[in-house]
C-alpha positions in Angstrom: -38.6 21.1 66.3 -35.6 19.0 65.1 -34.0 16.6 67.5 -30.9 18.0 69.1 -32.0 21.6 69.0 -31.1 23.3 72.3 -32.6 26.4 73.8 -30.5 27.9 76.6 -29.6 31.3 77.9 -26.0 32.4 77.6 -24.3 32.3 81.0 -22.0 35.2 80.2 -24.8 37.8 80.3 -27.0 36.3 83.1 -26.0 39.3 85.2 -28.9 41.1 83.6 -32.1 39.1 84.6 -35.1 39.1 82.4 -37.3 41.0 84.8 -34.9 43.8 85.3 -35.4 47.1 83.5 -32.5 49.2 82.4 -32.3 52.5 80.4 -31.0 52.5 76.8 -28.8 55.2 75.5 -27.0 55.6 72.2 -24.2 57.8 70.9 -25.4 61.4 70.4 -28.9 60.7 71.7 -31.1 61.2 74.8 -32.4 58.5 77.1 -34.5 55.9 75.3 -37.3 53.7 76.6 -36.7 51.1 79.4 -35.0 48.0 78.0 -36.9 44.8 78.6 -37.2 41.4 76.9 -35.1 38.8 75.1 -33.9 38.0 71.6 -33.6 34.4 70.2 -31.3 33.2 67.4 -30.2 29.9 66.0 -27.0 28.9 64.3 -24.4 26.4 63.5 -21.1 26.0 61.7 -21.0 24.0 58.4 -18.7 23.2 55.5 -19.9 24.7 52.3 -18.3 22.0 50.1 -20.0 19.2 52.1 -23.5 20.7 52.2 -23.8 23.3 49.5 -23.6 21.0 46.5 -20.6 22.9 45.0 -17.0 22.0 44.3 -14.4 22.3 47.1 -12.3 24.9 45.3 -15.2 27.4 44.8 -16.4 26.8 48.3 -13.1 27.8 49.9 -12.9 24.6 51.8 -9.4 25.5 53.1 -10.5 28.8 54.4 -12.6 27.3 57.2 -16.2 26.7 58.1 -19.1 29.0 57.3 -21.5 30.3 60.0 -25.3 30.1 59.6 -27.4 32.4 61.7 -31.2 32.7 61.9 -32.9 35.5 63.8 -36.1 33.9 65.2 -37.9 36.2 67.6 -38.0 38.7 70.4 -40.1 38.6 73.5 -41.3 41.4 75.8 -39.8 44.3 74.0 -40.3 47.9 75.3 -43.1 49.9 73.7 -41.5 52.5 71.5 -44.5 53.8 69.5 -47.3 56.0 70.9 -49.9 53.9 69.2 -49.6 50.2 69.2 -46.4 48.3 69.9 -43.0 48.6 68.3 -42.0 48.2 64.6 -38.8 46.3 65.4 -35.9 44.9 63.6 -32.6 43.2 64.6 -29.1 44.1 63.6 -26.1 41.8 64.0 -22.6 43.3 64.2 -19.3 41.4 64.0 -16.6 42.7 66.4 -13.0 41.6 66.7 -10.7 44.1 68.5 -7.5 42.4 67.4 -8.3 42.9 63.8 -10.1 46.2 64.1 -13.3 44.6 62.9 -16.6 46.3 63.9 -19.3 46.3 61.2 -22.9 45.3 60.5 -23.3 42.0 58.8 -27.0 41.2 59.2 -30.2 43.1 59.3 -33.7 41.6 59.5 -36.9 42.8 58.0 -39.3 45.0 60.1 -42.1 43.4 62.1 -44.8 46.0 62.6 -46.8 46.8 65.7 -45.6 44.0 68.0 -43.8 43.6 71.3 -43.2 39.9 70.6 -42.0 40.0 66.9 -41.3 36.7 65.1 -39.1 36.3 62.0 -39.4 33.2 59.8 -37.2 33.9 56.8 -34.2 36.0 58.1 -31.4 33.6 57.6 -27.7 34.5 56.9 -24.5 32.7 56.0 -21.3 34.3 57.0 -18.2 33.2 55.1 -14.8 32.5 56.7 -12.1 35.2 56.3 -10.2 35.4 53.0 -6.9 35.5 54.8 -6.0 32.2 56.4 -3.9 34.1 59.0 -6.8 36.4 59.9 -9.4 36.2 62.7 -11.6 33.2 63.3 -15.4 33.4 63.3 -15.4 31.3 66.5 -13.3 33.9 68.2 -15.4 36.8 66.9 -17.9 38.6 69.1 -21.3 39.2 67.6 -23.5 42.0 69.0 -27.3 41.8 68.7 -29.1 45.2 68.5 -32.9 45.6 68.5 -34.2 48.9 67.0 -37.6 50.4 66.4 -38.3 51.6 62.9 -40.1 54.8 62.1 -41.5 55.7 58.7 -38.6 57.9 57.6 -35.8 57.1 60.1 -34.5 54.6 62.6 -36.4 55.0 65.8 -35.6 54.1 69.4 -32.9 51.7 70.6 -34.6 48.8 72.3 -31.6 46.9 73.7 -28.6 44.9 72.8 -26.8 41.6 73.7 -23.8 39.7 72.5 -22.3 36.3 72.1 -19.1 34.6 71.0 -19.0 32.7 67.8 -17.8 29.6 69.6 -21.2 29.0 71.3 -22.1 27.3 68.0 -20.6 24.0 66.9 -20.3 22.2 63.6 -23.3 19.8 63.4 -26.4 19.1 61.3 -28.9 20.5 63.8 -29.3 24.1 64.7 -28.5 25.3 68.2 -30.9 27.9 69.6 -30.0 30.5 72.2 -32.1 33.1 74.0 -30.3 36.3 75.2 -31.6 38.9 77.6 -31.5 42.4 76.2 -29.5 45.1 78.0 -29.2 48.9 77.8 -26.1 51.0 77.7 -24.3 53.3 75.3 -23.3 52.1 71.9 -19.8 52.3 70.5 -20.9 53.4 67.1 -23.4 55.8 65.5 -27.1 54.7 65.1 -27.7 52.7 61.9 -28.7 54.6 58.8 -32.0 53.9 57.0 -31.6 51.6 54.1 -33.2 48.5 52.7 -32.3 45.2 54.4 -32.4 43.5 50.9 -28.9 44.7 50.4 -27.7 41.5 52.2 -29.3 39.4 49.5 -27.3 41.4 46.9 -24.1 40.7 48.9 -24.9 37.0 49.1 -25.2 37.0 52.9 -29.0 36.5 53.2 -30.1 33.1 52.1 -33.5 31.3 51.7 -35.0 29.5 54.7 -33.3 26.0 54.5 -35.9 24.3 56.7 -39.4 25.7 56.2 -41.0 23.0 58.4 -38.9 23.6 61.5 -41.2 26.4 62.9 -44.9 26.9 62.2 -46.1 30.3 61.1 -49.5 29.7 62.6 -53.0 29.7 61.0 -53.5 33.5 61.0 -50.3 34.7 59.5 -51.5 34.3 55.9 -54.6 36.4 56.7 -52.4 39.2 58.2 -50.3 39.2 55.0 -53.3 40.0 52.9 -54.7 42.8 55.2 -54.0 46.5 54.7 -52.5 47.7 57.9 -54.1 50.5 59.9 -50.7 52.3 59.6 -51.4 52.6 55.8 -54.7 54.2 56.5 -53.3 56.7 58.9 -50.4 57.3 56.5 -52.9 58.2 53.7 -54.5 60.8 56.0 -51.1 62.1 56.8 -50.1 62.4 53.2 -53.4 64.4 52.4 -52.6 66.7 55.3 -49.1 67.2 54.0 -50.5 68.0 50.5 -52.7 70.7 52.0 -49.8 72.1 54.0 -47.7 72.4 50.8 -50.6 74.3 49.2 -50.8 76.7 52.2 -47.1 77.4 51.9 -47.0 77.8 48.1 -50.1 79.8 47.6 -50.2 81.7 50.8 -46.6 82.8 51.0 -44.8 82.3 47.6 -47.0 82.6 44.5 -50.2 84.2 45.8 -51.3 86.2 48.8 -54.3 84.0 49.9 -55.4 83.4 53.4 -54.7 80.0 55.0 -58.3 79.0 54.7 -58.4 79.9 51.0 -55.2 77.9 50.4 -56.7 74.9 52.2 -60.0 75.3 50.3 -58.1 75.4 47.0 -56.1 72.3 47.8 -59.2 70.3 48.6 -61.0 71.4 45.4 -57.9 70.4 43.5 -57.3 66.8 44.8 -61.0 66.0 45.0 -61.5 67.2 41.3 -64.6 69.2 42.4 -63.3 72.5 40.9 -66.2 75.0 41.1 -64.3 77.5 39.1 -64.7 80.2 41.8 -61.0 80.0 42.7 -58.1 80.1 40.3 -54.6 81.5 40.1 -54.5 85.3 40.0 -50.9 85.5 38.9 -49.8 85.1 35.3 -46.3 84.2 36.4 -44.9 81.1 34.6 -43.4 79.8 37.8 -46.8 79.7 39.6 -48.5 78.1 36.6 -45.8 75.4 36.3 -45.9 74.7 40.0 -49.8 74.5 39.9 -49.6 72.0 37.0 -47.4 69.6 39.0 -49.4 70.3 42.1 -52.6 69.2 40.4 -50.9 66.0 39.1 -49.7 65.3 42.6 -53.2 65.9 43.9 -54.8 63.4 41.5 -52.1 60.8 42.4 -52.7 61.3 46.1 -56.5 61.0 45.9 -56.0 57.9 43.7 -53.6 56.3 46.2 -55.7 57.2 49.2 -58.9 55.9 47.6 -56.9 52.7 46.8 -56.0 52.2 50.4 -59.5 52.9 51.6 -60.8 50.7 48.8 -58.6 47.8 49.9 -60.0 48.1 53.4 -63.5 48.1 52.0 -62.8 45.1 49.8 -61.4 43.2 52.8 -64.5 43.9 54.8 -66.7 42.9 51.9 -64.7 39.6 51.5 -65.0 38.9 55.2 -68.7 39.6 55.2 -69.3 37.5 52.0 -67.3 34.6 53.4 -69.3 34.7 56.6 -72.5 34.7 54.6 -71.3 31.9 52.4 -70.3 29.9 55.5 -73.7 30.5 57.0 -75.5 29.6 53.8 -73.4 26.5 53.1 -74.0 24.9 56.5 -74.7 21.2 56.0 -78.4 20.7 56.5 -80.3 17.5 55.9 -83.1 18.2 53.4 -86.0 16.4 55.1 -88.5 17.9 52.7 -87.5 16.0 49.5 -89.9 13.1 48.8 -88.5 9.6 48.4 -89.8 6.5 46.7 -90.8 4.9 50.0 -93.1 7.7 51.0 -96.9 7.5 50.9 -99.0 10.1 49.0 -99.9 11.8 52.3 -96.2 12.0 53.3 -95.2 13.3 49.9 -98.0 16.0 50.1 -96.9 17.0 53.6 -93.2 17.3 52.6 -94.1 19.4 49.5 -96.1 21.8 51.7 -93.2 22.1 54.1 -90.8 22.6 51.3 -92.8 25.5 49.9 -93.1 27.1 53.3 -89.3 26.8 53.8 -88.6 28.4 50.5 -91.0 31.3 51.3 -89.4 31.8 54.7 -85.9 31.8 53.1 -86.9 34.3 50.5 -88.4 36.6 53.1 -85.3 36.4 55.2 -83.1 37.1 52.1 -85.3 40.2 51.3 -85.0 41.5 54.9 -81.2 41.0 54.7 -81.0 42.8 51.4 -83.0 45.9 52.6 -80.9 45.9 55.8 -77.7 46.2 53.7 -79.3 48.9 51.5 -80.5 51.0 54.4 -77.0 50.6 56.0 -75.6 52.4 53.0 -78.4 54.9 52.4 -78.4 56.4 55.9 -74.9 57.9 55.8 -75.8 59.6 52.5 -79.0 61.0 53.9 -77.2 62.2 57.0 -74.4 63.8 55.0 -76.9 65.6 52.7 -79.1 66.8 55.6 -76.3 68.2 57.7 -74.6 69.8 54.7 -77.9 71.4 53.5 -78.7 72.8 56.9 -75.2 74.1 57.8 -74.2 75.6 54.5 -77.6 77.0 53.9 -77.4 78.9 57.2 -73.8 80.1 56.5 -74.3 81.1 52.9 -78.0 82.2 53.0 -79.1 79.6 50.5 -82.5 78.0 50.4 -83.0 74.4 51.4 -83.2 73.2 47.8 -80.1 75.2 46.8 -78.1 73.8 49.7 -79.3 70.2 48.9 -78.4 70.8 45.2 -74.9 72.0 46.2 -74.3 69.0 48.5 -75.3 66.5 45.7 -73.2 68.2 43.1 -70.2 68.5 45.4 -70.3 64.9 46.9 -70.5 63.5 43.3 -67.3 65.5 42.5 -69.1 67.3 39.6 -68.8 71.0 40.7 -70.6 73.0 38.1 -69.6 76.3 39.7 -73.0 77.9 39.9 -73.0 77.6 43.6 -69.8 77.8 45.7 -68.9 78.8 49.3 -67.9 82.5 49.5 -67.4 83.1 53.2 -64.2 82.2 55.0 -66.2 80.2 57.6 -68.0 78.2 54.8 -64.7 77.5 53.1 -63.1 76.3 56.3 -65.9 73.9 56.9 -65.8 72.8 53.2 -62.2 71.7 53.7 -63.6 68.9 55.9 -67.0 68.4 54.3 -65.9 68.0 50.6 -63.4 65.1 51.0 -65.6 63.4 53.6 -68.7 63.7 51.5 -67.0 62.4 48.3 -65.6 59.4 50.2 -68.9 58.6 52.0 -71.1 58.9 49.0 -68.8 57.0 46.6 -68.3 54.2 49.2 -72.1 53.9 50.0 -73.1 53.9 46.3 -70.6 51.2 45.7 -72.0 49.2 48.7 -75.5 49.5 47.3 -74.4 48.2 43.9 -72.6 45.3 45.6 -75.8 44.2 47.2 -77.5 43.6 43.9 -74.3 42.1 42.4 -74.1 39.6 45.3 -77.8 38.7 44.8 -77.3 38.0 41.1 -74.3 35.9 41.9 -76.2 33.8 44.4 -79.1 33.3 42.0 -76.7 32.2 39.3 -74.9 29.8 41.6 -78.2 28.4 42.8 -79.4 27.7 39.2 -76.1 25.9 38.4 -76.2 23.8 41.6 -79.8 22.8 41.0 -79.2 22.1 37.3 -79.3 18.4 36.2 -76.0 17.1 34.7 -76.4 16.1 31.0 -74.4 13.8 28.8 -73.0 16.8 27.0 -71.7 18.0 30.4 -69.9 14.7 31.0 -68.3 14.8 27.6 -67.2 18.4 28.2 -65.7 17.5 31.6 -64.1 14.3 30.5 -61.9 15.7 27.8 -59.0 13.5 28.6 -61.0 10.4 27.5 -60.8 8.6 30.9 -63.2 6.0 32.2 -65.3 8.6 34.0 -65.4 12.0 35.8 -63.6 12.1 39.1 -64.3 14.5 42.0 -61.5 17.0 41.0 -62.7 17.3 37.4 -66.3 17.9 38.5 -65.3 20.6 41.0 -63.2 22.4 38.5 -66.0 22.3 35.9 -68.5 23.7 38.4 -66.1 26.5 39.5 -65.6 27.5 35.9 -69.3 27.4 35.2 -69.9 29.7 38.3 -67.2 32.0 36.9 -65.2 31.6 40.2 -62.1 30.7 38.2 -61.0 30.4 34.6 -58.9 27.7 32.9 -55.8 29.9 32.9 -55.9 30.2 36.7 -56.4 26.5 37.1 -53.4 25.8 34.8 -51.3 28.1 37.0 -52.4 26.3 40.1 -51.6 22.9 38.6 -48.2 24.1 37.6 -47.6 25.5 41.1 -48.5 22.1 42.5 -46.1 20.3 40.2 -43.4 22.7 41.1 -43.9 22.0 44.9 -44.3 18.3 44.4 -40.5 17.6 44.3 -40.8 13.8 44.4 -43.6 13.6 41.8 -45.8 11.5 44.1 -48.9 13.5 43.4 -49.2 14.4 47.1 -47.7 17.2 49.0 -45.8 16.4 52.2 -43.3 18.1 54.5 -40.5 16.4 52.7 -41.4 18.2 49.5 -41.1 21.6 51.2 -37.8 20.6 52.7 -36.4 19.3 49.4 -37.5 22.4 47.6 -35.8 24.6 50.2 -32.6 22.7 49.9 -32.5 23.0 46.2 -33.2 26.7 46.4 -30.5 27.2 48.9 -28.0 25.1 46.9 -28.7 27.1 43.8 -28.3 30.4 45.7 -24.9 29.2 47.0 -23.7 28.1 43.5 -24.7 31.5 42.0 -23.0 33.3 44.8 -19.7 31.4 44.6 -19.6 31.1 40.9 -19.9 34.9 40.4 -17.2 35.5 43.1 -19.8 37.3 45.1 -18.5 35.9 48.3 -19.0 37.9 51.5 -15.3 37.3 52.5 -14.3 39.6 49.7 -16.5 42.5 51.0 -17.2 41.9 54.6 -14.1 40.2 56.1 -10.8 41.5 54.7 -7.2 41.8 55.9 -6.2 44.3 58.6 -5.5 47.7 57.3 -7.4 47.2 54.0 -9.2 50.4 53.1 -12.6 50.7 51.6 -11.0 52.2 48.4 -8.7 49.2 48.1 -11.6 46.8 48.4 -13.6 48.6 45.8 -10.6 48.6 43.5 -10.1 44.9 43.9 -13.7 44.3 43.2 -13.7 46.5 40.1 -10.8 44.6 38.6 -12.4 41.2 39.0 -14.2 39.6 36.1 -17.6 40.0 37.8 -17.1 43.6 39.0 -20.5 44.6 37.9 -22.3 42.1 40.1 -19.9 42.5 43.1 -20.1 46.3 43.3 -23.8 46.2 43.2 -23.8 44.9 46.8 -20.5 46.6 47.9 -21.6 50.1 47.0 -24.5 49.8 49.4 -22.4 48.7 52.4 -23.5 50.9 55.3 -21.0 53.4 56.6 -21.9 53.1 60.2 -18.8 53.3 62.4 -16.6 54.6 59.6 -13.4 54.5 61.6 -13.7 50.8 62.2 -15.6 50.0 59.0 -12.8 51.5 56.8 -10.2 49.2 58.4 -12.4 46.1 58.3 
């Protein structure tokens, strides 16, 4: 943390202690969850001309200081979702009763499934008013609102707090404040659902100017690469929605099928099994056109769902392989290699122990290989056994016929010579078909991966035990240096093992050079801070040079209508850029927003 950064609670709202629970309400809504927790933000006033690297005229030096705000975190939020925590985001509204100002100016990204969300890159710069006789940012009230985000709408209201702009001062270091959240009724309608990236288009959201001030922690990068459980559940929900559309369309609009038949037909469509026992009975062009797009949608859904499931499987494979590599690469002193100082008896003893160790390792590897294969075979055997018995009893098939049907179905072939005819069988097939297709395809892929991993390990072992030749040295030392250094040798071996190619290495070197701002050949915190400052300065220059300043859109004179603002923007030389952000200004609180 930088020196001079303060962390205090605002005295004006200490009447609501942290441990006290209140109930949240909002205009036109019922009682929400109990409000608990705090919200932490940082900020400071600054002069754009002095810090932005831009000329004084374009920086509006005579209009006043800019306000930098960063939303950092929330602690102890109420649980809004039935499963997991809350998918929360923070809104900041600027309010000034004297000038009829009440509008949203900042909105963070959504942090999923957490009661203690943390934001690292949600930074905003608010410009001074265009009118020198207008309100002052220091005399403006800023209201913080914490909301839960649902998949298709804004969810529960989780609390609010507020502060005056004058709690921040003009200085180099950020001042940090923690506010307790309160409940109560809002003076405006709930926010609409839209992308928070609109603030980047308006020039309000800026890059993080100090990326080393707060640490993201060691596990955040792993979380960024993981497919969330929400995506898995969403894929299941989309499939259920697809089946529901089929029930409505073919059961009540185009055909007169039973609900079970509609569900059965939908499953046959998106799994591409298609026995041929079920097809449209109507020759109506509308039903045929709908079914064409319905089939395309089904293929898209199964592709997307398998992609989500596949990502989860790949992540598990990567974790397992990393654990295996970590276990295999543990540093072990090889006590079985003979040395020049050993006697013949010692050499003979070491060779025997080495052979015994190799045999033991090979046996262990064989046991591990068969363990992985059996782990993938048993689900297939269980699926075929259960399917053969159940469908054989329901349809009156023989054991061989039932087994044959299970294999053809799970492999998504569907010849059509055998297909469920009874309603009970079709209802069961709605669950069995997609489950069997997913299990069999996943397990077969797992078995194949076992042999691929073994081949990769054998290849790597041969490369590691291979003696280095003069030709290898010449190949590595293409730059004509005095010798081969550690980095050159590692890159050569990685390419030989087909872990990377030269194109990827070139990209990594270019990325290093881009981050190494001082050209020292070493990466330090100063490089990250310098890169962030350059990025922020460039963003400011682009924003000001294109006249895309927030004061034109966000803070205008009293009585200026939205139409007059849009007209002024369209007449400017950069109307195309400015209206891109202005058209997406949220209309929350229209009575106040139109005047502001």
